[in-house]
Every structure is written in structure tokens, then in C-alpha cells.
N, C-alpha and C positions, 0 to 999 in steps of 0.2 A: 499497739499491735504491730508485729513485724510484717514486712512485705509479703513473706510466704503465708503467714496466717491470714492476711487480707485476701489473698488469692483463694485460699481454702474456704473462707467465709462466703466468697462469691459463688461457690458451687451450688448452694441452696437455691439460687435464683435460676438455675439452668434447667432446660428440658433437652434431653439427649436421646436421639433416635439411634437404636442399635439394629442393624440389618445383618443377618447372617445365619449360621447353622446352629440351631438349638439342639442340645443333647441332654440326656440324663446320665449322670455319674452315679452308678449303683455300687454300694459297698456291702460285702458280706464279711462280718467278723466272726472268727471262730477259734477253736482250740485244736491243736494237733497232739494226739497221744499214741498214734499207731500208724503202721503202713498198711495199705489195702492188700488183701489176699488176692485181689483180681489183677493187680498190676503194681509195679514198684512206684507207687505214688502215695502221698500223704492223705489221710482221711481227716477232713475238717468237720468238727462238730460245731454247727452254727450257734452262735450266741446272740447275734444282732444283725439286722439288715436295715439299710437306709438308702434312700434315693435323694439325690441333690441335683440342682441345675448344673449343667456343664456346657462347654463350648461357649457360644454367644450368650447363653444363660448366665454364665458366671460373670461376664461383663455387665449384664443387666443388674445383677446383684451388687457388683462393685459400684456401679453408678449410683444406685439407690443408697448404698451404705455411705457414700461420699456426700450425700445430702441432695443430690440432683434428682430430677424426675425422669426415669427412663421410659421410652416408648419403643417397644420391641416389635419388629416386623420380620416375620419368618414363615416358613412352611414346615410342618411336621406331619407325621403319619396320623391317620384316623384309626388309632389302635390303642391298646391298653396302656402302653408306655407313653403315648401322646397324651392320653387323659391324665395320667399321673403327672406329666410335665406341666400341664395346664393347672392342675390343682396345686402344685408347689408354688407356681406364680401367684395364684389367687390367695393362697395361705399367707404369702409374703406381702399381700396388699398391693400387688402389681397388676396392671391391666393386661388382658389377653386379646384385646380387640383387634390388634394388628397381626394376629397369628392365624394362618390358613391351615386347615387340615386336608390332606390329600389321601383319598381312599387307595388302598393297595400299596402305599408307600410305608416302609418301616420307619419309625422314629428311632434315631440313633441312640443307642445305650451302650455304655462302656462299664462293664461289671468287673469289679476288683474283689478278689478273695484274699483276705488278710488274716494271718494267724500271728498273734502277738503284735510285733511291730514290723513283720515281714510280709510283703505282698507276694503271694504264691503264684498268682496267674491273673491275667486280665482277659476277659472275653468280650469281643466287640460284635454287636449286631447292628448293621448299618447298610446303607447303599450310597454309592457315589454318583448315581445316575442323576441327570438334571431333573428338576421338578417339571411337571407337565406344563404345556402352554397355558392351559386354563388357570393353573395355580400361579404361574408367573404373572398372568394378567391381573389376577385377584390381589397378588402381593403388591404389584405396582400401584393398583388402585388404593390400597391401604396406605402405602407410602405417600401418595399424592394427597390423601385426605389429612395427613398429619404434618406434612413437611413445613407448612407455613407456621407451625407452632413451635418448631424446635430451634435450638441455638447451635447445635453441632450434630453431625452424623458420623457414627462409627460403623465401618464395614468390618465385620468379624468373620473372616473367611477361613473355613476348615476344609474346603474342597469336598463338601458333602452334597453339592448339587443345588443349593438354594441360590447362590450367586453365579449368574452367567455373565459373559462379557456384555451382552446386549442390555441386560438389566442394570449392570453397573454403570455403563455409559449413559443410559437414560437418566438414572438417578443423579449421576454426577452433573449432567446438564441442568437438571432441575435445581440442584444445590447452587450451582454457579449463578443461575438466573436469580435466585433468591438471596444470594450473598451469604450462604450458610457454609461454614468450613467443613471439610470432610477429612476424616482420620481413618487410616487403613491399617489393619493387621492382616498381612497377606499370607497366602500359600502359593505354591508353585504354579498351579494351573492358570490362575488369573493374574499372575505377577505383573504383566504389562497392560492390564486392562484399566488401571486407575490413573492414567495420565491426567495431570493437572490437579491431583489431590493436594489438599492443604498440608497434610503431614502423613508420610508413609513410614510405618514402623516395622521393619523386619528384624528378626534376630540375626546373629552372624551366620548361622547355618542357612537360613532362608535367603539371605543376601548372596551367599556363595553359590547356592544351588540355582537360584533364580537368574543370576547373571553368568553362571558357568565360570566362576572365578577360580584361581589357584589360591592356596593359602597365603602365598607371598603378597597377593593383592589386598589382603585383609590384615596385614601386620600393623602394629601401632603407627609405623612411619608411613605406610602406604594407604591406610584407610581414609584419611581426609581427601586425598585426590580421587580415590575410587568413588566415594560417596558424592563428592561434588560433581563428578562427571555424570553419574547416574541421575542425580537430582536435576541437572540442567537438561539432560536428554529426555526426561519425562515431564519436564515443566512442573515439578513439585514445588510447593511452597517450602517444604523442608523434608529431610530424611532423618529419622531417629532410629539408631541402631542399638539394640541391647546386646551387650558383650559378655553376658554371664558374669564370671568372677572379675572381669576387667572393667565392669561398670557400664557406662553408656556413652554414646557419641551422637551429637546432633549437629546438623548443618541446616540452619533455618534462616531464610532470607539471606542476609549478608553476615550472619553470625555463626561461628563454630564453637561448640561447647563440648568439652570432654570431662567427664566426672568419674572418678574411680569408685568402685563398689565400697559401701560401708562394711566394716568388719562385723560379721554376724555369726551367731551359732546356728548353722543351717540345719533345719529339721526336715524340710520338704520343699522342693522347688515348684511343685504343682501349682498352677494358677498364677505364677508370677507375671507372665506375659499379659494375662487378662487384667491384672491390677495396673500394670504399667500403662496399657493403652487407655484404660478408664481414666486414670489420673491425668495423663497427657491430654486427652480430649477435653476434659473439664477445665484444665488449666488454660488450654488454648482458647476455649470459648469464654473464659473469665477474663481474658485480656492479659495473661501473664507474658513475661518476656521469655525468649528462648532459654535463657539460663534458669529461670524459675520453673519452666515446664520440665526441663531435664532434671533439675534438682529434686523436685517433688516426685516425679515418676520413678527416679532411681531410688529415692528413699522408700516409697511404697513397695516397690519390687523387692527390696531387701527385707522389709518388715514381714511380708507375707511368707518369705522363706524361713522365718523363725517359727512359723506355726505349722502344725501337722494337718495335712489335708488341704483342700481348696477352700480358703477362708477369705471373705471380703474384708478389706481394710476400712475402718470407720474414720470419718472426718476428724473426730476428736483425737484419735490415736495419731493420725498423720500430723495434726496440728501440734500435739505435744512433742513429737519427734522433731518436727521442723523448728520448734523453739530452741532446740539444741544446736542449730546450725547458724552460722553467721548470715546476716541478711544478704540476699543475692542482689 
């Protein structure tokens, strides 16, 4: 068995806590044959509707698909969308014990209307307000109840109010005390709240906006120095930057790894970042080297872009693809 395959095999022994913003991705597929007489817009005749897990939920599904056991901790609304979200998790055989429902708070839903292969519009129903103090306390209690059982923690931050600076820092302290690695998929609001994280994974756009950088700071030549400076200033174990068609760059411990993107027939980039963070976290917890973490995460991110829609990558598919690479 190759070194990469052994890392993937190790995923099945892991328990992964995912903390962050759960969402529902709703899809309405239909056909367009005429323009509305009421306004110059297309009329969509609905053929099918479907609701899927989105946001941190997609990370949960990816972790499970990779063979690890996810433990999800979040706050959603006590509404019909929230009930639908919980049912999707239950139907997938996943625990909902770490999920708090808050009355009066809407569960985030992103609805896409698609005709043929074209997305016509997306309608978002959500709030970015922080969860209530009582919900935050209940969430922290759930995290404390499970934290001793997990091998790695993923913070999946979409700026939808579940993750506050105070909650993040308290959980980071608990993780450090227990020797549990922390992996972060950030957004701008809490960009500097994760000091001391084991692995911080922004994409290029998030890194630029979070640090207020110029494009010249992120060129191929300048990126290593930019990332190193940021890593050291925040006391991160490592920084892993996804570069879209340029591949990935990781500065972890004393190693720097740059991997170009694999040539793919791109169908849809949705969910690629969720796949990357899931694989990187599992690989880190499984004891992979920095080069192995970057190689597997880059491989998985490319694979999901070949599939239409937000689709988790299974361990066996990742293992087959990894077999085509030289041992790292």
C-alpha cells in the first residue's frame, strides 16, 4: 500500500468535530419555454425540488464520506428549514445531538433555480446576527461534552453568527489543553480570532481581503514570504492557501509545499473548499506529512470540480486517484 493510501486508510479511525454555520442548499430544477407577461423574466416550470446540506453541513458529509465519524456542533433556527436540515442529517445516519435550535432565528437556506444546466437565480434567506447568549452557552456545553472524544476540530466559518470571537477563543483553549489539532476555514469577520490554530486554510481571495493585501503580495514569487509572515504573526502551526487553478501552497512547521492543480474537466467548483478542508483535517489528524496533506487535499479539491453540484468525495475514489501519483 502506498504512503498516501495508508493515510486515507487511517481516516476510518478518526472522530472529527465540525463547528460552524449549518445551511440548507435548496435546488429547484425546471424548464423554460416562455417569458412572463408580467415582467421580462423567464417562467420556470418546476420539474424537481431537492434540499441538501450546505455550509458546515457539507463538511460534515465530506468527513463522513471519507470514512471518519463527524460530530457536528452548531446553532440553527427552530423553523421548518431547521427541521428539514435535522432530518437530512438523521437520514444520512449522522448525530444531531450537538445542534442547538434557537427560536426566532431563521435557518440559513440558499435556493438555486436551475433550468437545463443554467442557474437562473439564487435566493438567500439568512441572518448574520450573532446567536443569543443562551444559545452560545448551550453550544459551548455541547462542545465540552464531546471534545474529549475527538481527534481534530474543524471551524467552518461562514460569518452567519454561530462563531464569535469569544466562543472561538474558548474552544481553542480547550483544544490546546487537550492536545487536539484545530483546522480553520475562515471568513473575514473572525479572520484574526484563530491565533494558535494548527492549520489555517484561506483561499487566495480570503487571504487578500483578510490581510488587506495588494495583488502583488500574492504573486507566485511573493506568496511564500507573505504566508510565512502571516503564519508567524498568528502563531499558526501552518497556513494552507488554495489558489484555484494555480493549485495549493502550504507552509507548515518548517516545510513549504507548492503543488500545481491537476488538469481536470471542470464541471462545477461548488463545494471544493469544503472538500479540501475535510481532507486536510483528516490527513493532519492521521499523522500525514505536510506534503501528503497538501497532495491529498489538492487531489480531492480537483476531483469534486469534475462533478456537478456539491458532492462529497468518497475515500475509495480518493484512494484510486492517489494510486496514480508518485509516493510523497
